[in-house]
N, C-alpha and C positions, 0 to 999 in steps of 0.2 A: 820340549827338550831344551835346557839351558846351554849357554855356551861352553861351559865346563864339561858338560856331558858330551857335546859335540868333539871338544878336544880329545877327552879320554877315549871315546869309541873311535875317533879318527886315528889316534896315536896307536891304539892297540890293532886296528884293522890295517893300517899302514905298515906296520912292523911285521905282523904275520905275513901280509902280501908281499912284502919285500923279501922275506925269508923264502917265500915259495917261488918268487920270480927269481931270486939268485943275485939280487943286488943289495943286501942288506949293509955290507961292508962299505959301499960307497955312499950310503944314504944316512944322514944323522936323524936325530930325534925330531927336529923341525920339518925335514923331509917327509918323515914317516907320518907325522900329524897332517901335513898338507895333503899328501897322497891319500891318506884316509879319509879326510873330509872330502876332497874332490871325488875320491871313489864312492863315498855314500850318496853323493848326488848322481854320479853316473850310474851306480847300482840301483838307485831309486827310478831313474829313467828306464833302464833295461827292464827291471822287473814290472813296472808299469805298462811298458810297451807290450810286454807278453801276458798281460792280464792279472799280474801279482800285485802285492802291496809294497811299497818302498819301505823306508826307515820309519818305524813306528814308536820309536822310544828307546831307551837304554835297556836292551834284552838281547838274547842270543840270535833272534832272528834278524835283528837290525844289525848285528854284528856280521852275519853271513851276507847280508845284502851290501854292507860297506866293504867287506872282503872282495866279494866277487867284483865291485866296481873298482876297487884298488888295484886289483890284478889286471882288469881290463885298462885301467889308466896306466899301470906300469909297462904294460906291453905295447900300448899305443906310443908312449913316451920312447921306449926302446925302437920301435919301428920309424918313428920320425926323426929322431935325434941320434940314433946309434947307441953304441955302448960307450 
């Protein structure tokens, strides 16, 4: 997966996760992309830990992995740094 694919997938996953977590208004486009890319790594780690497969390319499954990881990342960020 190329860098542009990571940015697009990360941006989409971060945006949807920020809407789910309730902090979309405080987070810009760059924040969504960063949260989505970090979330893809976190989601890949979590899925691999439980015996699944991490991000496999630019597809719906990888979006789900990145979304789950982004939600985990946003909740950890909120727990550590507050609102």
